[in-house]
Backbone as a printed PyTorch tensor [residue, N CA C, xyz], in Angstrom:
tensor([[[  0.8450,  -1.1730,   0.0000],
         [  0.0000,   0.0000,   0.0000],
         [  0.8910,   1.2370,   0.0000]],

        [[  0.4440,   2.2690,  -0.6490],
         [  1.1620,   3.5350,  -0.6530],
         [  0.3890,   4.5570,   0.1670]],

        [[  1.0690,   5.2370,   1.0490],
         [  0.4410,   6.2940,   1.8460],
         [  0.3140,   7.5360,   0.9660]],

        [[ -0.9050,   8.0180,   0.8260],
         [ -1.1260,   9.2450,   0.0610],
         [ -0.9660,  10.4400,   0.9860]],

        [[ -0.1480,  11.3750,   0.5750],
         [  0.0950,  12.5700,   1.3820],
         [ -0.5490,  13.7580,   0.6830]],

        [[ -1.5310,  14.3430,   1.3450],
         [ -2.2380,  15.4800,   0.7630],
         [ -1.3390,  16.7120,   0.7370]],

        [[ -1.7450,  17.6820,  -0.0480],
         [ -1.0170,  18.9510,  -0.0850],
         [ -0.9880,  19.5940,   1.2940]],

        [[ -2.0880,  19.4780,   2.0410],
         [ -2.1360,  20.0300,   3.4010],
         [ -1.1480,  19.3130,   4.3170]],

        [[ -1.0470,  17.9970,   4.1830],
         [ -0.0840,  17.2280,   4.9830],
         [  1.3330,  17.7120,   4.7050]],

        [[  1.6760,  17.8350,   3.4350],
         [  3.0230,  18.2650,   3.0560],
         [  3.2990,  19.6840,   3.5330]],

        [[  2.3220,  20.5690,   3.4060],
         [  2.4970,  21.9510,   3.8660],
         [  2.6950,  21.9930,   5.3810]],

        [[  1.9010,  21.2150,   6.1200],
         [  2.0530,  21.1580,   7.5790],
         [  3.4090,  20.5870,   7.9700]],

        [[  3.8290,  19.5510,   7.2650],
         [  5.1240,  18.9320,   7.5280],
         [  6.2580,  19.9350,   7.3030]],

        [[  6.2010,  20.6450,   6.1940],
         [  7.2120,  21.6680,   5.9020],
         [  7.2270,  22.7670,   6.9560]],

        [[  6.0420,  23.2100,   7.3430],
         [  5.9300,  24.2810,   8.3430],
         [  6.4960,  23.8280,   9.6910]],

        [[  6.1400,  22.6150,  10.1120],
         [  6.6280,  22.1130,  11.3920],
         [  8.1250,  21.8900,  11.3550]],

        [[  8.6310,  21.3400,  10.2450],
         [ 10.0760,  21.1470,  10.0830],
         [ 10.8000,  22.4790,  10.2270]],

        [[ 10.2960,  23.5040,   9.5500],
         [ 10.9420,  24.8150,   9.6070],
         [ 10.8840,  25.4010,  11.0110]],

        [[  9.7660,  25.1840,  11.7180],
         [  9.6520,  25.6820,  13.0840],
         [ 10.7230,  25.0510,  13.9670]],

        [[ 10.8770,  23.7300,  13.8650],
         [ 11.9120,  23.0520,  14.6510],
         [ 13.3020,  23.5580,  14.2770]],

        [[ 13.5540,  23.7440,  12.9930],
         [ 14.8640,  24.2360,  12.5500],
         [ 15.1410,  25.6290,  13.1090]],

        [[ 14.1150,  26.4840,  13.1260],
         [ 14.2800,  27.8680,  13.5950],
         [ 14.3250,  27.9840,  15.1150]],

        [[ 13.5470,  27.1570,  15.8110],
         [ 13.3660,  27.3310,  17.2520],
         [ 14.0810,  26.3050,  18.1210]],

        [[ 14.5230,  25.2260,  17.5340],
         [ 15.2490,  24.2070,  18.2990],
         [ 16.6290,  24.0570,  17.6680]],

        [[ 16.7220,  23.1890,  16.6820],
         [ 17.9870,  23.0070,  15.9670],
         [ 17.7130,  22.2370,  14.6870]],

        [[ 18.6920,  22.2680,  13.8110],
         [ 18.5770,  21.5140,  12.5750],
         [ 18.4590,  20.0190,  12.8820]],

        [[ 19.1740,  19.5560,  13.8940],
         [ 19.1360,  18.1460,  14.2680],
         [ 17.7410,  17.7300,  14.7390]],

        [[ 17.0900,  18.5920,  15.5170],
         [ 15.7310,  18.2940,  15.9830],
         [ 14.7870,  18.2360,  14.7870]],

        [[ 14.9280,  19.1720,  13.8650],
         [ 14.0850,  19.1860,  12.6730],
         [ 14.2840,  17.9210,  11.8520]],

        [[ 15.5250,  17.4980,  11.6930],
         [ 15.8170,  16.2710,  10.9480],
         [ 15.2470,  15.0440,  11.6600]],

        [[ 15.3210,  15.0200,  12.9820],
         [ 14.7580,  13.9060,  13.7500],
         [ 13.2460,  13.8540,  13.5970]],

        [[ 12.6150,  15.0150,  13.6010],
         [ 11.1690,  15.0970,  13.3980],
         [ 10.7930,  14.5170,  12.0320]],

        [[ 11.4970,  14.9540,  11.0040],
         [ 11.2250,  14.4730,   9.6530],
         [ 11.4360,  12.9630,   9.5560]],

        [[ 12.4900,  12.4560,  10.1500],
         [ 12.7600,  11.0170,  10.1330],
         [ 11.6450,  10.2410,  10.8400]],

        [[ 11.1320,  10.7850,  11.9430],
         [ 10.0520,  10.1190,  12.6770],
         [  8.7670,  10.0780,  11.8510]],

        [[  8.4610,  11.1710,  11.1600],
         [  7.2680,  11.1970,  10.3030],
         [  7.4350,  10.1920,   9.1610]],

        [[  8.6040,  10.1540,   8.5620],
         [  8.8450,   9.2010,   7.4730],
         [  8.7380,   7.7590,   7.9700]],

        [[  9.2410,   7.4790,   9.1620],
         [  9.1420,   6.1380,   9.7340],
         [  7.6790,   5.7650,   9.9830]],

        [[  6.9040,   6.7080,  10.4830],
         [  5.4790,   6.4490,  10.7210],
         [  4.7530,   6.1740,   9.4050]],

        [[  5.0940,   6.9070,   8.3660],
         [  4.4730,   6.6810,   7.0500],
         [  4.8360,   5.3000,   6.5060]],

        [[  6.0920,   4.8970,   6.6680],
         [  6.5010,   3.5560,   6.2240],
         [  5.7540,   2.4710,   7.0040]],

        [[  5.5800,   2.6900,   8.3030],
         [  4.8520,   1.7380,   9.1420],
         [  3.4030,   1.6230,   8.6670]],

        [[  2.7840,   2.7510,   8.3500],
         [  1.4050,   2.7410,   7.8550],
         [  1.2910,   2.0750,   6.4950]],

        [[  2.3330,   2.1900,   5.6780],
         [  2.3270,   1.4920,   4.3880],
         [  2.3060,  -0.0280,   4.5960]],

        [[  3.0470,  -0.4810,   5.5820],
         [  3.1190,  -1.9190,   5.8610],
         [  1.8780,  -2.4320,   6.5780]],

        [[  1.3330,  -1.6200,   7.4690],
         [  0.2020,  -2.0360,   8.3050],
         [ -0.8980,  -0.9750,   8.2580]],

        [[ -1.6400,  -0.8990,   7.1510],
         [ -2.6300,   0.1760,   7.0000],
         [ -3.7750,   0.1310,   8.0090]],

        [[ -4.0000,  -0.9970,   8.6430],
         [ -5.0700,  -1.0930,   9.6390],
         [ -4.5240,  -1.0360,  11.0600]],

        [[ -3.3440,  -0.4760,  11.2160],
         [ -2.7020,  -0.3540,  12.5150],
         [ -3.5160,   0.5500,  13.4360]],

        [[ -3.6740,   0.1310,  14.6420],
         [ -4.3570,   0.9390,  15.6550],
         [ -5.8570,   0.7430,  15.6360]],

        [[ -6.4740,   1.0350,  16.7610],
         [ -7.9270,   0.8870,  16.8610],
         [ -8.6510,   2.0300,  16.1520]],

        [[ -9.8740,   1.7530,  15.7240],
         [-10.7140,   2.8200,  15.1730],
         [-11.0190,   3.8040,  16.2960]],

        [[-11.1090,   5.0610,  15.9350],
         [-11.2780,   6.1130,  16.9270],
         [-12.6430,   6.1550,  17.5910]],

        [[-13.6300,   5.4940,  17.0130],
         [-14.9550,   5.4760,  17.6240],
         [-15.7520,   6.7430,  17.3760]],

        [[-15.3740,   7.4960,  16.3520],
         [-16.1010,   8.7230,  16.0410],
         [-17.4500,   8.3850,  15.4190]],

        [[-18.4340,   9.2210,  15.6670],
         [-19.7630,   8.9780,  15.1150],
         [-19.9470,   9.6340,  13.7450]],

        [[-19.1770,  10.6700,  13.4410],
         [-19.2900,  11.3310,  12.1370],
         [-18.8700,  10.3590,  11.0420]],

        [[-19.6700,  10.2780,   9.9780],
         [-19.4450,   9.3030,   8.9190],
         [-18.0380,   9.3800,   8.3280]],

        [[-17.5070,  10.5780,   8.1170],
         [-16.1850,  10.7180,   7.5110],
         [-15.0590,  10.3080,   8.4540]],

        [[-15.3450,  10.2220,   9.7350],
         [-14.3040,   9.9150,  10.7180],
         [-14.3920,   8.4960,  11.2770]],

        [[-15.4180,   7.7620,  10.9250],
         [-15.6440,   6.4370,  11.5270],
         [-14.4760,   5.4900,  11.3500]],

        [[-13.8130,   5.5500,  10.2270],
         [-12.7330,   4.6080,   9.9470],
         [-11.3540,   5.1310,  10.3490]],

        [[-11.2830,   6.3310,  10.9260],
         [ -9.9890,   6.8770,  11.3490],
         [ -9.3940,   6.0080,  12.4390]],

        [[ -8.0950,   5.7990,  12.3440],
         [ -7.3690,   5.0140,  13.3310],
         [ -6.2620,   5.8750,  13.9190]],

        [[ -5.7880,   5.4860,  15.0620],
         [ -4.6870,   6.2230,  15.6780],
         [ -3.7440,   5.2320,  16.3580]],

        [[ -2.5120,   5.6540,  16.4840],
         [ -1.5220,   4.8480,  17.1860],
         [ -0.4200,   5.7790,  17.6440]],

        [[  0.3120,   5.3530,  18.6530],
         [  1.4380,   6.1110,  19.1600],
         [  2.6900,   5.4580,  18.6020]],

        [[  3.4850,   6.2540,  17.9310],
         [  4.7160,   5.7430,  17.3250],
         [  5.8840,   6.4170,  18.0140]],

        [[  6.7800,   5.6310,  18.5360],
         [  7.9590,   6.2320,  19.1660],
         [  9.2010,   5.6450,  18.5480]],

        [[ 10.1980,   6.4740,  18.4540],
         [ 11.4870,   6.0180,  17.9640],
         [ 12.5270,   6.3190,  19.0090]],

        [[ 13.4270,   5.4180,  19.1710],
         [ 14.5220,   5.6170,  20.1180],
         [ 15.7750,   5.8220,  19.2770]],

        [[ 16.4310,   6.9480,  19.5010],
         [ 17.6490,   7.2190,  18.7330],
         [ 18.8570,   7.1600,  19.6210]]])
């Protein structure tokens, strides 16, 4: 499966990366980007990872969530 990344996702990712680069360090920004990429790869392998959120709105019923941590 391929994870589709919307224009909004990419814009948010770029904005957050730049915030970390400006307010923390380049290393923190790079770690953030690596963590997002790892989460996307995990979702490609396991698209049904995590429980359904239990939302009642029709567009949100199938949303899933999980906590992804990386140890560096």
